[in-house]
C-alpha positions as CSV (number, residue, x, y, z in Angstrom):
1,M,55.9,49.1,155.6
2,D,57.4,48.6,152.2
3,A,57.0,51.8,150.2
4,S,56.6,49.8,147.0
5,A,53.7,47.7,148.4
6,P,50.5,47.7,146.3
7,G,47.4,49.4,147.5
8,L,44.9,52.2,147.2
9,T,45.5,55.9,146.7
10,L,42.5,58.0,147.6
11,R,42.1,61.6,146.4
12,P,40.5,64.5,148.2
13,A,36.9,65.5,147.2
14,M,38.1,69.1,146.8
15,H,41.6,70.4,146.3
16,S,42.6,73.1,148.7
17,P,45.9,75.0,148.7
18,D,45.4,75.8,152.4
19,Q,46.3,73.5,155.3
20,P,44.0,72.7,158.2
21,T,44.0,75.3,161.0
22,W,43.2,73.1,164.0
23,D,43.6,69.5,165.1
24,G,39.9,68.5,164.6
25,A,40.2,68.9,160.8
26,L,39.0,66.1,158.6
27,W,40.5,64.9,155.3
28,I,37.5,64.2,153.0
29,G,37.3,61.8,150.1
30,E,35.6,58.6,149.0
31,V,36.4,55.0,148.8
32,R,34.8,52.4,146.4
33,V,33.8,49.0,147.5
34,D,35.2,47.2,144.4
35,A,38.7,48.9,145.0
36,V,38.8,47.7,148.5
37,E,37.7,44.2,147.5
38,N,40.4,44.0,144.8
39,A,43.1,45.1,147.3
40,D,41.8,42.6,149.9
41,R,42.4,39.8,147.5
42,L,46.1,40.7,147.5
43,S,46.0,41.0,151.3
44,R,44.5,37.5,151.7
45,M,47.4,36.2,149.5
46,G,49.8,37.6,152.1
47,V,50.7,40.7,150.1
48,P,51.0,43.8,152.3
49,V,48.5,46.5,151.2
50,R,48.8,50.2,151.8
51,C,46.1,52.9,151.6
52,R,47.5,56.3,150.9
53,L,45.6,59.6,151.1
54,A,46.8,62.3,148.8
55,G,47.4,65.7,150.4
56,A,46.7,64.4,153.9
57,Q,50.1,65.4,155.5
58,E,48.6,67.7,158.1
59,Y,45.5,65.6,158.9
60,S,45.0,63.0,161.6
61,R,41.5,61.8,160.7
62,A,39.5,61.2,157.5
63,R,35.9,61.1,156.5
64,L,35.2,58.8,153.6
65,L,32.1,58.3,151.5
66,V,31.7,54.6,150.8
67,R,30.4,53.9,147.3
68,A,29.3,50.9,145.3
69,D,29.5,51.8,141.7
70,R,27.5,55.0,141.4
71,R,25.6,54.5,144.7
72,P,26.6,56.0,148.0
73,L,26.3,53.6,150.9
74,G,27.3,55.7,153.9
75,F,30.2,57.6,155.6
76,L,32.9,56.4,157.9
77,E,35.6,58.2,159.9
78,I,39.0,56.7,160.4
79,G,42.4,57.7,161.8
80,I,45.4,58.8,159.6
81,S,49.0,58.2,160.3
82,D,51.7,59.5,157.9
83,S,49.1,60.2,155.2
84,E,47.9,56.6,155.3
85,V,45.0,54.6,156.9
86,N,45.3,51.1,158.1
87,F,44.0,48.9,155.3
88,G,42.7,46.1,157.5
89,E,40.7,48.6,159.6
90,L,39.4,50.3,156.4
91,R,38.3,47.0,154.9
92,N,36.4,46.1,158.1
93,R,34.8,49.5,158.3
94,V,33.7,49.4,154.6
95,T,32.3,46.0,155.1
96,G,30.2,47.3,158.0
97,V,28.9,50.2,156.0
98,R,28.0,47.9,153.1
99,A,26.2,45.5,155.4
100,S,24.2,48.4,157.0
101,A,23.3,49.7,153.5
102,S,22.0,46.4,152.4
103,T,19.2,46.5,154.9
104,R,17.8,49.7,153.4
105,D,15.6,49.8,150.4
106,P,17.7,51.4,147.6
107,F,14.9,53.7,146.8
108,D,12.1,54.2,149.2
109,G,9.7,57.0,149.9
110,S,8.9,56.7,153.6
111,G,8.9,52.9,153.3
112,H,7.2,52.7,150.0
113,L,8.5,52.3,146.5
114,A,7.0,54.6,143.8
115,D,3.5,53.3,143.2
116,E,3.8,53.9,139.4
117,P,7.3,53.9,138.2
118,G,7.9,56.2,135.2
119,D,8.3,55.2,131.6
120,S,11.5,53.4,130.8
121,V,13.2,56.1,128.8
122,S,17.0,56.1,128.3
123,E,18.7,58.8,130.3
124,L,20.7,59.6,127.1
125,D,17.4,60.7,125.4
126,V,17.0,63.6,127.8
127,S,18.8,66.9,127.1
128,V,20.0,68.8,130.2
129,S,20.9,72.4,130.8
130,V,23.1,73.2,133.8
131,V,22.7,76.7,135.3
132,L,25.7,77.8,137.3
133,C,25.2,81.3,138.9
134,T,28.1,83.3,140.0
135,R,29.2,86.8,141.0
136,D,32.9,87.9,140.8
137,R,34.4,84.6,142.1
138,V,36.4,83.3,139.1
139,S,38.8,81.2,141.1
140,M,35.9,79.2,142.6
141,L,33.9,79.2,139.3
142,R,36.9,77.7,137.5
143,T,36.9,74.6,139.7
144,A,33.1,74.2,139.6
145,L,32.9,74.6,135.9
146,E,35.7,72.2,135.2
147,S,33.9,69.5,137.2
148,V,30.6,70.2,135.4
149,L,32.3,69.8,132.0
150,S,33.8,66.5,133.2
151,V,30.4,64.8,134.0
152,D,29.5,61.6,132.2
153,Y,26.6,62.9,130.2
154,P,26.5,63.5,126.4
155,Y,23.6,66.0,125.8
156,L,24.7,68.9,127.9
157,E,24.8,72.7,127.8
158,V,26.2,74.9,130.6
159,L,24.8,78.3,131.2
160,V,27.1,80.5,133.4
161,V,25.0,83.3,134.7
162,D,27.1,86.4,135.5
163,N,25.0,88.2,138.1
164,A,25.5,91.9,138.8
165,A,29.2,91.7,138.1
166,E,31.4,94.5,139.2
167,T,34.3,93.3,137.0
168,T,34.7,91.6,133.6
169,D,36.7,88.8,135.1
170,T,33.9,86.2,134.8
171,R,33.0,87.3,131.3
172,D,36.7,87.2,130.2
173,Y,37.2,83.7,131.7
174,V,34.1,82.1,130.2
175,L,34.5,83.6,126.7
176,G,38.2,82.7,126.8
177,L,37.4,79.0,127.2
178,Q,35.9,78.8,123.7
179,E,34.0,75.8,124.9
180,R,31.0,75.2,122.6
181,R,29.0,73.6,125.5
182,V,29.2,76.8,127.6
183,R,27.1,80.0,127.2
184,L,27.5,83.2,129.2
185,I,24.3,84.8,130.4
186,D,24.4,88.3,131.7
187,E,21.9,89.2,134.5
188,P,22.7,92.8,135.6
189,R,20.1,92.9,138.4
190,P,21.4,91.5,141.7
191,G,19.8,88.4,143.2
192,L,20.2,84.7,143.0
193,S,16.6,84.1,142.0
194,R,16.9,86.6,139.2
195,A,20.1,84.8,138.0
196,R,18.3,81.4,138.2
197,N,15.4,82.7,136.3
198,A,17.7,84.1,133.6
199,G,19.3,80.7,133.2
200,L,15.9,79.0,133.2
201,S,14.6,81.3,130.5
202,A,17.7,80.7,128.3
203,A,17.9,77.0,128.9
204,A,17.2,74.6,125.9
205,G,17.3,71.4,127.9
206,D,14.2,69.4,128.9
207,I,15.7,69.3,132.4
208,V,17.5,72.2,134.1
209,A,20.0,71.4,136.8
210,F,21.2,74.1,139.2
211,T,24.4,74.2,141.2
212,D,26.7,76.9,142.7
213,D,30.2,78.2,142.1
214,D,31.7,76.8,145.3
215,V,31.2,73.1,144.5
216,V,32.7,70.1,142.8
217,V,30.1,67.9,141.1
218,D,30.5,64.2,140.9
219,R,31.2,62.6,137.5
220,Y,27.8,60.8,137.6
221,W,25.9,63.7,139.0
222,L,23.7,64.4,136.0
223,R,22.9,60.7,135.3
224,A,21.6,60.4,138.8
225,L,19.5,63.5,138.6
226,V,18.0,62.4,135.2
227,D,17.4,58.9,136.6
228,G,15.4,60.4,139.4
229,F,12.8,61.8,137.0
230,R,11.8,58.2,136.2
231,R,11.0,57.3,139.8
232,G,7.4,58.3,139.5
233,R,4.7,59.4,137.0
234,S,4.8,63.1,137.9
235,V,8.3,63.9,139.1
236,A,9.2,67.6,138.5
237,C,12.2,68.0,140.8
238,V,15.1,65.9,141.8
239,S,17.6,66.9,144.5
240,G,20.8,65.2,145.6
241,M,23.3,65.0,148.5
242,V,25.6,67.9,149.2
243,P,28.4,66.6,151.6
244,A,31.2,68.9,152.8
245,G,34.1,68.7,150.5
246,E,36.4,70.3,153.0
247,I,36.5,70.6,156.8
248,R,39.8,72.4,157.6
249,T,38.4,74.9,160.1
250,P,36.1,75.1,163.1
251,A,33.6,77.2,161.1
252,Q,33.4,74.5,158.4
253,A,32.9,71.8,161.1
254,Y,30.1,73.7,162.8
255,F,28.3,74.4,159.6
256,D,28.6,70.8,158.5
257,R,26.8,69.6,161.6
258,R,24.1,72.2,161.2
259,V,22.8,71.3,157.7
260,G,20.5,68.4,156.9
261,W,21.4,67.8,153.3
262,S,25.1,66.9,153.8
263,D,25.0,63.2,154.8
264,S,21.5,61.8,154.1
265,I,21.9,58.5,152.3
266,Q,18.2,57.7,152.2
267,S,16.4,58.1,148.9
268,R,12.9,59.5,149.1
269,I,9.9,60.3,146.9
270,F,7.8,63.2,148.3
271,D,4.2,63.6,147.1
272,W,1.7,66.2,148.4
273,S,-1.2,63.7,148.4
274,H,0.8,61.0,150.3
275,P,2.3,62.5,153.4
276,P,5.2,60.3,154.7
277,A,4.5,58.9,158.1
278,D,8.0,59.6,159.4
279,V,7.9,63.3,158.5
280,P,5.1,64.5,160.8
281,L,5.5,68.2,159.8
282,F,5.2,67.5,156.1
283,P,4.9,69.5,153.9
284,F,6.6,72.2,156.0
285,A,9.7,70.1,156.9
286,V,11.6,71.7,154.1
287,R,15.1,70.7,155.1
288,C,14.1,67.1,153.9
289,Y,13.8,68.2,150.3
290,G,17.4,69.3,149.5
291,T,19.3,72.5,148.9
292,G,19.9,75.0,146.0
293,A,23.4,73.7,145.3
294,N,22.1,70.5,143.9
295,F,18.8,70.0,142.2
296,A,17.2,69.7,138.8
297,V,13.7,70.6,137.6
298,D,11.4,70.0,134.7
299,R,11.9,73.2,132.7
300,E,8.4,73.7,131.6
301,V,6.8,73.0,134.9
302,V,8.9,75.6,136.7
303,R,8.4,78.2,134.0
304,R,4.6,77.7,134.3
305,L,4.9,78.1,138.0
306,G,6.4,81.5,137.4
307,G,10.0,80.8,138.1
308,F,11.9,81.6,141.3
309,D,10.5,84.2,143.7
310,E,12.8,87.3,143.2
311,A,12.1,88.4,146.8
312,L,14.0,85.3,148.1
313,G,17.6,84.3,147.7
314,A,21.1,85.7,148.0
315,G,21.4,89.2,146.7
316,A,17.9,90.1,148.0
317,P,17.2,91.5,151.4
318,T,16.1,88.0,152.5
319,G,19.5,86.4,151.8
320,G,18.0,82.9,151.0
321,G,15.0,80.7,150.8
322,E,14.4,80.6,147.1
323,D,15.3,76.9,146.9
324,I,12.9,75.7,149.6
325,D,10.2,77.9,148.2
326,M,10.5,76.3,144.8
327,F,10.6,72.8,146.3
328,F,7.4,73.5,148.2
329,R,5.6,75.1,145.2
330,I,6.4,72.1,143.0
331,L,5.0,69.7,145.6
332,R,1.9,72.0,146.1
333,S,1.3,71.9,142.3
334,G,0.7,68.1,142.6
335,R,4.1,67.1,141.2
336,Q,6.5,64.8,143.0
337,L,9.9,65.6,144.3
338,V,12.6,63.0,144.5
339,H,15.7,63.1,146.7
340,D,18.4,60.8,145.5
341,P,21.8,60.9,147.3
342,A,23.4,59.2,144.2
343,A,23.5,62.8,142.7
344,I,26.5,64.1,144.6
345,V,27.8,67.6,144.8
346,W,30.7,68.4,147.1
347,H,30.4,71.8,148.8
348,R,33.1,74.1,150.1
349,H,31.7,75.6,153.3
350,R,32.7,79.1,154.5
351,A,36.1,78.7,156.1
352,D,36.2,81.7,158.4
353,S,34.0,82.9,161.2
354,A,32.9,86.0,159.4
355,G,31.8,84.0,156.4
356,L,30.0,81.5,158.6
357,L,28.0,84.3,160.3
358,V,27.0,85.7,156.9
359,Q,25.9,82.3,155.7
360,S,24.0,81.5,158.9
361,R,22.3,84.9,158.8
362,G,21.2,84.3,155.2
363,Y,19.8,80.9,156.0
364,G,17.8,82.3,158.9
365,L,16.5,85.3,157.0
366,G,15.5,83.1,154.1
367,L,13.6,80.6,156.2
368,G,11.9,83.4,158.1
369,A,11.0,85.2,154.9
370,W,9.6,82.0,153.4
371,L,7.5,81.3,156.6
372,A,6.1,84.9,156.3
373,K,5.2,84.2,152.7
374,M,3.4,81.0,153.7
375,A,1.6,82.9,156.5
376,G,0.4,85.4,153.9
377,D,-1.4,82.7,151.9
378,P,-4.7,81.9,153.6
379,R,-4.8,78.3,152.4
380,M,-1.2,77.6,153.6
381,F,-1.7,79.4,156.8
382,W,-4.7,77.2,157.6
383,L,-2.8,74.1,156.6
384,A,0.1,75.1,158.8
385,A,-2.2,75.8,161.7
386,T,-4.0,72.4,161.4
387,T,-0.6,70.6,161.0
388,V,0.6,72.2,164.2
389,A,-2.6,71.4,166.0
390,R,-2.4,67.8,165.0
391,R,1.4,67.4,165.3
392,G,2.1,69.6,168.3
393,P,4.5,67.2,170.0
394,A,6.4,66.7,166.8
395,L,6.8,70.4,166.5
396,V,8.2,70.6,170.0
397,R,10.7,67.9,169.2
398,H,11.6,69.6,166.0
399,I,12.3,72.9,167.8
400,R,14.4,71.2,170.5
401,A,16.4,69.3,167.9
402,A,17.0,72.5,165.9
403,S,18.1,74.3,169.1
404,D,20.5,71.5,169.9
405,Q,22.0,71.7,166.4
406,T,22.5,75.5,166.5
407,A,24.4,75.4,169.8
408,P,28.1,74.8,169.0
409,P,29.4,71.6,170.7
410,A,32.0,72.1,173.5
411,H,35.0,71.3,171.3
412,L,34.0,74.1,168.9
413,A,32.3,76.7,171.1
414,A,35.6,78.3,172.3
415,L,36.8,78.5,168.7
416,L,33.8,80.4,167.3
417,P,32.5,83.9,167.8
418,S,30.0,84.3,170.7
419,G,26.5,84.3,169.4
420,T,27.2,81.9,166.6
421,G,24.5,79.5,167.7
422,S,21.8,82.1,168.0
423,T,22.5,84.0,164.7
424,T,20.2,81.8,162.7
425,V,17.4,82.0,165.2
426,R,17.6,85.8,165.5
427,S,17.6,86.1,161.7
428,I,14.5,83.9,161.3
429,V,12.6,86.4,163.5
430,K,13.8,89.2,161.1
431,G,12.8,87.3,158.0
432,P,9.3,88.6,157.6
433,W,10.5,92.2,157.6
434,A,13.2,91.3,155.0
435,Y,10.6,89.7,152.8
436,R,8.4,92.8,153.0
437,A,11.5,95.0,152.1
438,A,12.3,92.8,149.1
439,R,8.7,93.0,147.8
440,R,8.8,96.8,148.2
441,E,11.8,96.9,145.9
442,G,9.5,95.5,143.2
443,R,10.8,91.9,143.3
444,S,8.2,89.7,141.8
445,P,7.1,86.3,143.3
446,E,6.4,84.8,139.9
447,P,8.3,86.8,137.4
448,L,8.0,84.4,134.5
449,C,4.3,84.1,134.5
450,A,3.9,86.9,132.0
451,N,5.9,85.0,129.4
452,V,4.3,81.5,129.6
453,P,0.9,80.0,130.0
454,P,-0.2,79.5,133.6
455,Y,0.5,76.0,135.0
456,Q,-2.6,74.0,135.9
457,P,-1.9,72.1,139.2
458,I,-2.5,68.3,138.9
459,G,-5.8,67.4,140.5
460,E,-7.1,70.9,140.8
461,P,-9.9,72.3,138.6
């Protein structure tokens, strides 16, 4: 094909200096409907069109997120040859994704639009603080922070929380930026929840958005999060989609198929008083709500709820769970939680087997610890028991599906350490002891309550 032919050049979601390590690797990026349509006009005039993928020399397949303006429509996978994809095939696949997306309500909550849409307030009237917690990972932090500072949002401050640092590298890097929008917050006590609370306490924005240091945020990330707060009368939390930004290794491929927040295109509104019919284990089906790498909260609501539980999260004996705990507490308070996939954060999964096992163990411990916390609350224990009694078959299906997801598929099993699939399950069982150990260290479940008036749940005396 003529090297000078017009066409598309697609960029990877995340830059990586490392090449793929096995033939199942996927080049990951996005393609916009309007760009395909513009190129197709040339194609229909008889002009040959090429579609090049930057940095795809060692890849044979690509995963593309199809977008129309700021809205994601779905994913497609397509073959690569000599760093290019066939434009005609791409055009047809994009058309199919777009047609499928048109049959879905652009913003439904289990089949229902928000009963009472929020006030029509310009997103530009809302100030936002972004809290980015990190610990001695400057190379990753640099990429994440550059993407945050490039978002299309005017009223923004960024709080980089340096958590229990062993070096001055993070401090030197952030202060060396001399960027007026960025503040450095020092939290010497280890723990992600403590770091999140430090950022929350220092934040000046009406909305506080949280992300991690191993991500690249989309240019329109904050606009989508802020827009989510207008989807209902009492929205206090908005989460977004966190797709894999890199799948070079078997470990990354396995983790990608495990998580539930990586490819969900459906927008949802969750409300404690209106259980969704298609989530029978609500409100305990926490994987539906989102993940800690991509969510925003109403600052005052979360402060009055006491902040993040210090006994949960990375850096504590539990290793995780602080995000699902906060989502659950916000719903329990009578506030709504919105999940909007238009708020996109690309995540770099752990690339090696050792990192994968650490991450899987943390997820399992965190979930088990949170379940232990719920079991220790008589009201939540009773609600869980009645939910199981009424939804027993749904629980069985859930357990079977989770078991299927934890078992590595045949093409990955031989490439991963033995026991990879059972690591999370074994860790869930250990979670209650981890939570007890964390509490014995003096980690508070509601550390901010002493500093702010108590939050009165909606609808409760």
